[in-house]
N, C-alpha and C positions, 0 to 999 in steps of 0.2 A: 674371345670371351670365357674362354676354359683357364686361361693363363692368368683374369681376374676374380675366376670364382673363387669363393674361399670356403670351405667346409671348416665347422667346429663344432664341438662337443657341447651339450647343454650343458649350466654349471651348476648343474643339482640331478637326483636319481629322480628322470621327467617320467619313465615309464609310470611309476608309482605317483607321483603328485598328480599329474594329468589324469591317470583314475580317481582319484580326489576331488579334484576339479569336477569333471565330467559326472561321478556318480554319486560325490557325498556333500560334496561341497554350496549345490546348489539345485533347491528345489523343482525348479520349472524350467525350462531351457531358452525360453522368453528372456531369459535373465542377462544374454552372453549381449544382446544388443543392449540392454541397461549401461552395461559395463564398462562397454565400447563407449557408447554415447559419455559415459560421465569422465572419461578417459580423455576423450576427446575435449571436453568442455574444459577439463581440468589444463590441458594444452593451449585454449586459447585464454585462459585466467592467464597464463605465464607470459605468454606474449604480450599482453595488455600491461603485468606486471614490469618486465623488462622495458617497454614501449616506454615507460615513466622516466628512463634513464637514458634512454637512445630513441629519440624519434625515428631513427632509419626502421625500427622493428614495427611500425605503427599499424593495425590492421586495416584493412582495405573497406571502405565505406561497406560497400553489399556482401562483407563476411556474411558466412554461412555455413553449417554443418552438412554435408550431402550425405545423401543416402541412397544407391543408385542399384536395383536390384535387376539381375539378367537372366532372363527362364531359359534360353537359349544356350548361354554360354556357362550357366549353373554357376553365378557367381553374386556374391554381394558385396557392395563399396561401398566404406564408411570416409569421408573425406573430409579432414577437416584444416583452417587455415593458421593454425597453431603453432607451438612456437618451433615443431619439428624437433628431428632427432641425427647428429651427424652420427659417422658411422661408429665411431665408436661408442657413442652412447645407445646406438641399436643395436650394439654387442653387450652392453652393461646393464640397458634395461629387459630388453627381451632374452639375451640369452642366457641371462640366469635366473632360473624357475624363484618364486618368491622373493625376486629383491624388487622393493617398490624403486622405483624411477624416481618420484615424486619426494620418496624417503630420503631416496639420498641427496635429492635439491636441495631438500633441507636443511639436511647436514652440512653440507658445503657450504648455504648461505651463514648457520649460525659458526663456521669454522673463518669463515671472512669476516666475522662479526657485521653482517650486514644491518644496513638499517630499515630496512623494509622486509616484507616477506609477503610471499603469494600464495595464491589459495592451492592450497593441497587437501584433495579429497583422498587420492588413491596412498593409503597407508599400508595396504597389504601385499601389492605386489603378484597376486596371482589374479587378479582380473581381467585382465589379457588374454589369459589361457583357457577361458569359457568357452571362447572363441572355436575349439576343438571339440567342444557338445555338438557343435552343427557342421563344422569343416574338416575333410580331411587334409585341407593344404592353407593355409596360409601366407600370405604376400603382403609385406609393407613396405611401402615405397615412400620415403622421408627425407626432406630438404631441412636443414636447420636453418631459421630465420637470421640472416646477416651472412648466410655462408652459400657458396654458390653451386656446391657438388650434392648429388642427390644418390639416395645407396638405397638398394632391394634386400630386405631381410626375407627370406622364406624358411620356412619347416612343414613337415608333417608330422611334426609331434612326437618321432619315435625316438629321439636320442639324438638329433642333430639338426643343424639347422645352419642356411649356406649366406655368405653375403657376397653382395655383386654391384657394381656402378650400375646407377640408372640415370632417368632422365623425368625431370618435375621442373615445370615453368613458373611454380610459385613456390615460396617455404607452407609447409605445413604436412601433413603425412595423409596417404592413404593406404587403408587397408582391404585386401581384397579378399575375403572368403572365397573357397572352391565347396559348395555346400556337398554333403552327404546327401545321400537319395532320399534318406527317409526324414529330411528339413528342408525339402521343397518348402513348405507353409511359408516359410521365411522369405521367400521371393516374391509374394502377394504383396503389392505396395498396401493394400488395403488392413494386413496382419499388421504389417511395418508400423504403419499410422498410428493401427491400437496402442500397439506394445511402447510407441513414444508418446503419446497421449497420458497412457498410465502411469507412465514410468518416470517420463521427462520433461513433461509439460511445462514446469516451472523454470526449465535450463533458458537463459536470459539471452543467448547467441540463437538467432533462428534455425531452425531444423528442417531441411526441406525431405520429403520422397518421391525420386522419379515415376512419374506415371506416366504412361504412351509420348515419352520425348519431352516430357514439361516439368518441373520441379515444383511441387506441391507441400504449401506449409504445410507440416504436421506436428508442430507444437506453438500455445500461445504466447511465451516467449515472457508474460507476467511475473515479478517476481511477487510469490505467493504471497509475503508477508505485506507487501502494500494491500492489496487486497482488504476491502472493510469484512470484519470477521462474519458478517451475516451472508457473505457472498461465498464460502468456501467451505467445500465439503467434507465431511468427516474422511471420504476416502481420499481427495486430495491432500489433508492435512499428513494423513499414515502414509500415503505416497511420496512425500518431500519428506519425510519422519528418516522412513526406510533411504531415502539418497543419500540424507546427510548421512548417516551413521552406518552404510553399509548392512544392515540390520533387517532382519524378516518378519520380528512382531510389529504388536500397535502399542500406541504411546499410550503408559500409564495415563499421563497428565498432556495436556495442550494447551499452553499462556499463548493468546495472541492478544496484544493492546498494544494500545497508539497513545504515546507523552506528548503533550504538549503545555508549553509556556514556559518555562525557565528552559525546559529542556527538551528538544525535539529529537521525537527517535520514535521507532514500531520496533516492537519485538516479537520472535515469533517461538517459543521455546520447549522445549519439549522433556519429559520424565520418565525414562524406558520404564516397561515391563519387565523387563528380567536383564539380565548384568550383560554389559557390552561385553564383546572380544579386545582384549588390550594387545594390540601390537605392539607396544613397548612397556616389558612388565614395568613396574614401580613408577611408570607417570604419571603425576599428578597434577599437569597443569590442564584448565578447563580450555577446551576447545572450540566454543562458540564465536561462532563466525562475526567479525564484523565489517560492516558495509557502509559506505559513505554514498548517500544518491544511488541507491542501487547497486553500486559496483563494488565488488569483492576487496579488501584492504588487506585482512591479516585474520587467522584463527590465534594468535599469539597476543592478544591485547589484554587477556585476564582478564573480562567479563565479570566472571565467578570466581569465588575464590576454589580454592584445590577442592574443601570439602563439599563442593557442588560440581565437582568434575564430569559426575553422572550428565549432567543435562546439556543437551546438543540442542542447536538453533542458530539463529540469525541476529541481530540486532544491526539495525540499519538506521545511521541518522542524518543530520543536516549539517549537525553543527563543527561540523569536522572538514578541512580540504580534503580534495582528491589524493594530492599527495602527499599525506602526512608520513611522519616518519616515525620509526619506530620509536626513539629519543623521543619526540613531542608525545608518542601514545603514554609513554612512561611519565612524564610532568606534567600535560595538560590537564588543567582541573574540570573539565566538560566530561573526560571520560571516568574520572571520579566520580563524577557527580551520576554518570549512569550506570558507572559499577553500584553504586550504593541502589539507584533504584532497583536498577536488574535483580540483586540480589536479596533484597527487601521483599517484592513482587512473589520469586520462590518462596521465601519461607512463611508469606502470608498463602498463599498456595496451601502448602505442606501444613498450616494448624489449620485450615478449613475440610481437609481431605484427614488428616489425623482422628475426626470425628467419628468417622467409618471404620471402625475397629478391625472388622475383617479386610477390608481392602488396604487401609494401612499395614497392616500386619505383613501382608503380602509385599508392598513397597519396601518395608523397614527391613523383613529378611533378607533381602538385595543387597541394599545400599546402606544398611543403620549403621556400620560399623566404617565406611567413607562419614559418614554426617557426625558420628561423634568426633571426628579429624577436628571439626567445628571449636568444641567446646575445648578442646587441648589449646589448640593455636588461636584460638581468633577471640580476643577479650573482648570487643565491641559488640559480639552475636549471641555470645557462650548462652545469655542468659535466654535469650531468646527461642535456645536450640533445647532450652534443658527439658523443658514441658514437651518436644516430640519423640526425647530421647524413650525407647522401650527394652524391655527386659524378660528375662526367664525370673521366677519367683521360687522360693521353698513355699509359699503357702498358697499360688493359685496356679489356677493352670491359663496358659496361652503367655501374652506378651501383657507386662502392665506397664504403666507410667510413674513418674517420682512422684507426681500431683496423687495420683492414687494410692501410692503406699504412702504419702502421710496422712490420708483420712483413715489409713487403717492401723495406723501407728498406735501401739497400747500407752494407757494412761502410765505415764512416769518414763515412758522410754524418749529420750536426750536424742537419738542421732538415726543415721539411714546408714543401715550395714549391709555390705557388700561382700561377696566372696568370689575372687577372679581366680578363673581357672582354666582349663583350653575345651572342655565341653562340658554342658549342662546336666548330662544324665550323671556323669560322673560325683558332679559339683553337688548333685542332690542327694547325694549318699558318704559327702566325706563328714569326719568325723568334727570337724569345726565347726557344723551347723547343732550339735547335739543338744548345748547346753540353752542357745537360741531356741530348738524346739521344745523344750521341757520347759521354757519360758514364754513358750506361744510368741515369741520375737519372728517376724518376719525377717530375708534374708533375700535380697537382690544378687541372682546367680550372673557372671558376666564372664563372657566368653570368647570377645574379642581382643585381639593383639593390644588395641588402642587403650583398652578397658585398665591394663596396670597404669596406665600416665595419667587419665581425663580426670578420673577424682582429685586426683592432689591440686591441679589448677583449676577446677569448679570449687571445689572443698565443700561446700554448704550449696543447700536449696530450700528455700521459703525460711530460713534459718537454722535450719537442722543441719547440723554437721553431717558430713559422709563418711563413714569409714570402713575401712578394710577388718574382717572379723577373725583377720590370721594377726593383726598388730596385737603385741602385748600389752597390759595393762588395761583393756578393757574393761568396765565395773558393771556386773550385771545382776546387782545385789540390791539396786531400786526397784529390780522387775521382781516381783512375784511368780515362784515356779508353780505352773499348772498341775506338774507331777512332784509327788515327793520324791527326796532321791533313795535308792536302793542302797542297801548295807550301810555297816558302821564304818567310819571313819578310820583308816589304820594314823598311828602316827607316826608322819613317814621324814622328820626330821632326819635320824640320823640315813636314812636310806639318799634322801638328797643330798646330802653333803659324799655318800660314798659315790654315787652317782656322778656326780660332778667334778670329782676329781679323777674317776678312772676314765671320764669323755675330755677330761682337761679344755684346750681352745676348741675344738667339733661344737660347743655348746657355750653360748651367751652364759648361760644360766640353766638351772633345773629347778622346779619350784614345783609347789601342789597348786591344783585348781579346782574348781567348782563348776568349770564349762562343759566336762563331760560327765554321759551318761553310762554309756556302753562300751567307749573304748577306753582301753588303759594308759595313752599318752595322745598328745598332739603335739604337734610344732606351733610354736609362734616367734613373727617378727619383733628383734630384740627395738627396746621403747624407741623410738627416734627415727628408725632406721625404715628403709623402704618394706614393702612387706613381701610375703611370700612368693606371691607369683611375679613383683620384678624384680626380684632377686633370682629367680629362673630365668626370665630373660635376657639378664645380663649375664648371668652363666652361659649361656647359648650362644648370645652375641660375642663371645671369650671377654668380657669385661666385667668388672667388679667395683665400679663404683657406688660406693653407698653403699654395698653388700657389707653383712656382718655376718658373724656365727646364729644360727635361731637359738630360740628358749626350749625348752624342753619342757613340757607341762607335764604330769603326773594326776593322775585320778586317783586320792585315797581311798574310795569308796570300791576300785574295782579289786576283784579275787585275788590277781596277778600282784598287784601290787601290794594287797595287805600279805601276799605270801612273802615277798622277797622283803616288805618290811620285818616280819618277822625275823627273817634271817639277817639283817642288816646289824651288826656289831662291829665296833672298832678293827675286830681282828678279821673277819668276813673278806672275800675275795670276789667282789661284785663284777670286775671290769668286764667279763662276758655277758652276763644281763644286763649290765648296762649298754654295752653295743649292741644286742639284741633290741632292746627298748628303740635307743636311738634309729635303727634300721625298722622296725615296726612302724615309728613316726614316721619316719621318710616314704615310706611304701604306699601309707593310707594317703600321703599329701601327691602320690602322685610319681613320687622319687624312687630311684633303685638306692637300692643298700649298697651302702660304701664299699664294700666287696660283695658280688652277686653271687659268684663263686661259695664263698666263707660263710656265707651266709645261709645257702642251702644245703651246707654239709652240716652246721650245726645244727638244723631243722630236722635234717634228716635223721643226727644221732639223737636228739629230742624225743624223736617219735618212735625211735626203737628201743628209747626208754635209757639210752647210753647218757 
C-alpha cells in the first residue's frame, strides 16, 4: 500500500481558504450537506447527459443518492451513482482548492465545440470543502462511469491529500466524513432528513437516509415548477431559489406560471434581492435552466437576453425532444417563441413592481445598470425599457423616471437634459449645471458606465430628444432665467482670440457662453462629437475613436475673465493664463491638469504674489 499511496500538496494556500470556508463563507454548518448533495445531483445530471451519446453509461433504474450515518464509527457517508471521477480528475477537482470541476468540464466542452451542455450548478469550486466544517477527515472513493478503476482521495484539510487505489463495485462516488466531536448532531437520521427536506426536497433523484438498517426517503423529488402555484409555499420557493443560485437571500420577486396553447411550457423565475456573486467577471449570458419534460438540458439556451442575466430559474417545455442539440436550440422557432414570452413576462412584472417606488428603488440600485444595457443593445425592447429606467436628478431627491421628468419640463423646454459622470455627488456640484439651474431646468445625473452609450441609441423619449449638457451648441435662450445674471459682461473678443492662439490644438474652439453663473470657464464637447464622459471612457480604454479636442467656454461676467479681458491686447502674452484657464476647466470636470506638478507650482507662485 505504501508503494501505491501518493501524497500531494494542495494547489492553493489551503489553510487560509479552509478558514474562509469554515468561518466566513457559510453562516450555518448544515449547509455542508446541501453542498455535497448538490454536487452529487450534478454528478448524476452529468452521467445522464453523457448517456445520451453512450448508452453504456445509463443510470440504473433504481438509482438513488444514499446518506448513511454511522454513530458507532462517527462517520457520515454520501454515496451517489453519478459520473464519478478518475484518478486525474480527483487530483484536479479536489486537489486544487477553489477549482470548480464543473467549470472546467464546461470549458472542455466549449473547446471541443460540443453540441450539448449538461447541468452545471457548481460554479464556485469551494462547496466540497464545506465538509471540513463538520469533519476532521474526508475520504472520497470514486469510479468513473465507463472505467474499471476506483481511487481513494483523502485529506485532513491541513495542506496535503493522498491518492491511493480503491475498490468500488459500481460507478459513482462515496464521500465519507469522519465527524468532529461537536458535529455529532449530523449523525442523527431525523436531523439529516430535516436538512434534506429544507434544502434539497426538489432534487429529482431520490435521496434516502439510512435508519436502523433501512433506507428511508428524505426528499419528495417533485419538480417544484411543475406544482400548481397554490400548492407551493414561500419557504419552498426561497429554498429552491437559494439552491439555484448558491445564495442566502430571499427573492425580490417570484414568477411562476404555465403557458398553454401555441406554446406549452412551465416557468419558475426569480429576481434577486441583492447582487449575486459573479464567478466569472464580465459574464453576460443568461443562466436560466432549460428542462424538457423535467429533464435538465442546458443552462446556455439564452432563454433571457443578457440585460436580464440577473434572473435565475427554470423553464420546462413539452415542445422539444429530450436529445435536442445546441444547434437545434439556436435555430428552433419554438425556443425563439419561448424566449419572447419569458422576456415579456419579466418586463410585465417589472412594470407592475415599478409602481412601488421604494421597493423598485432597491431593485434598481442593484440591477439598474444591467437593465440599461437593453436600451443600448435591444432595439426590440428599448421602448418598453425606457419607462423602467430610474435616475438621480438635479431637481428632486431620490430616483426619478423619464415620464416624471417630462411631466416637470418647463414651458419652452424642448429636450431632456442629462449629465454623465462617475458619481452623482460630484455631478450635482458641476459647473455644467449652472446655466440650467439659473433657468430652473432639471438635469438627470447619470453615473453608470453604460450611461455614456445608451442615450445615443434611444435618442428621444415621448418625442423629446435626449441631450448631454456637455455638448456644445445647446441653446437655452428660449428658457427664461429665474435669476438675473450678475455683473456686466466684458468685451472678450480679443481675449478669445489670444486664448485660442495660446492653446492651439488643445482646444477646438474658445468662445463666450451665457450658461455659466459662478464659474469662469467650462469645457464642452465639440459639436457633432461624443460628449465629455464618452471621451473620458475612450481615453481610459486607450482609444480615441471620434474623440476630439474640447471647446473652452468662457463666462464674460466673471471677475477673472473681466480682469483678463482688460489686459488682452495684441501685444499681451496670455499663454500662462490661457493654460491655467484650461486646467481649471479640466479640474472642474473631474480631469487632472495637463501638467499637475507645473500647475501646482503656478498656483503656489500666484498665492505667494509672484
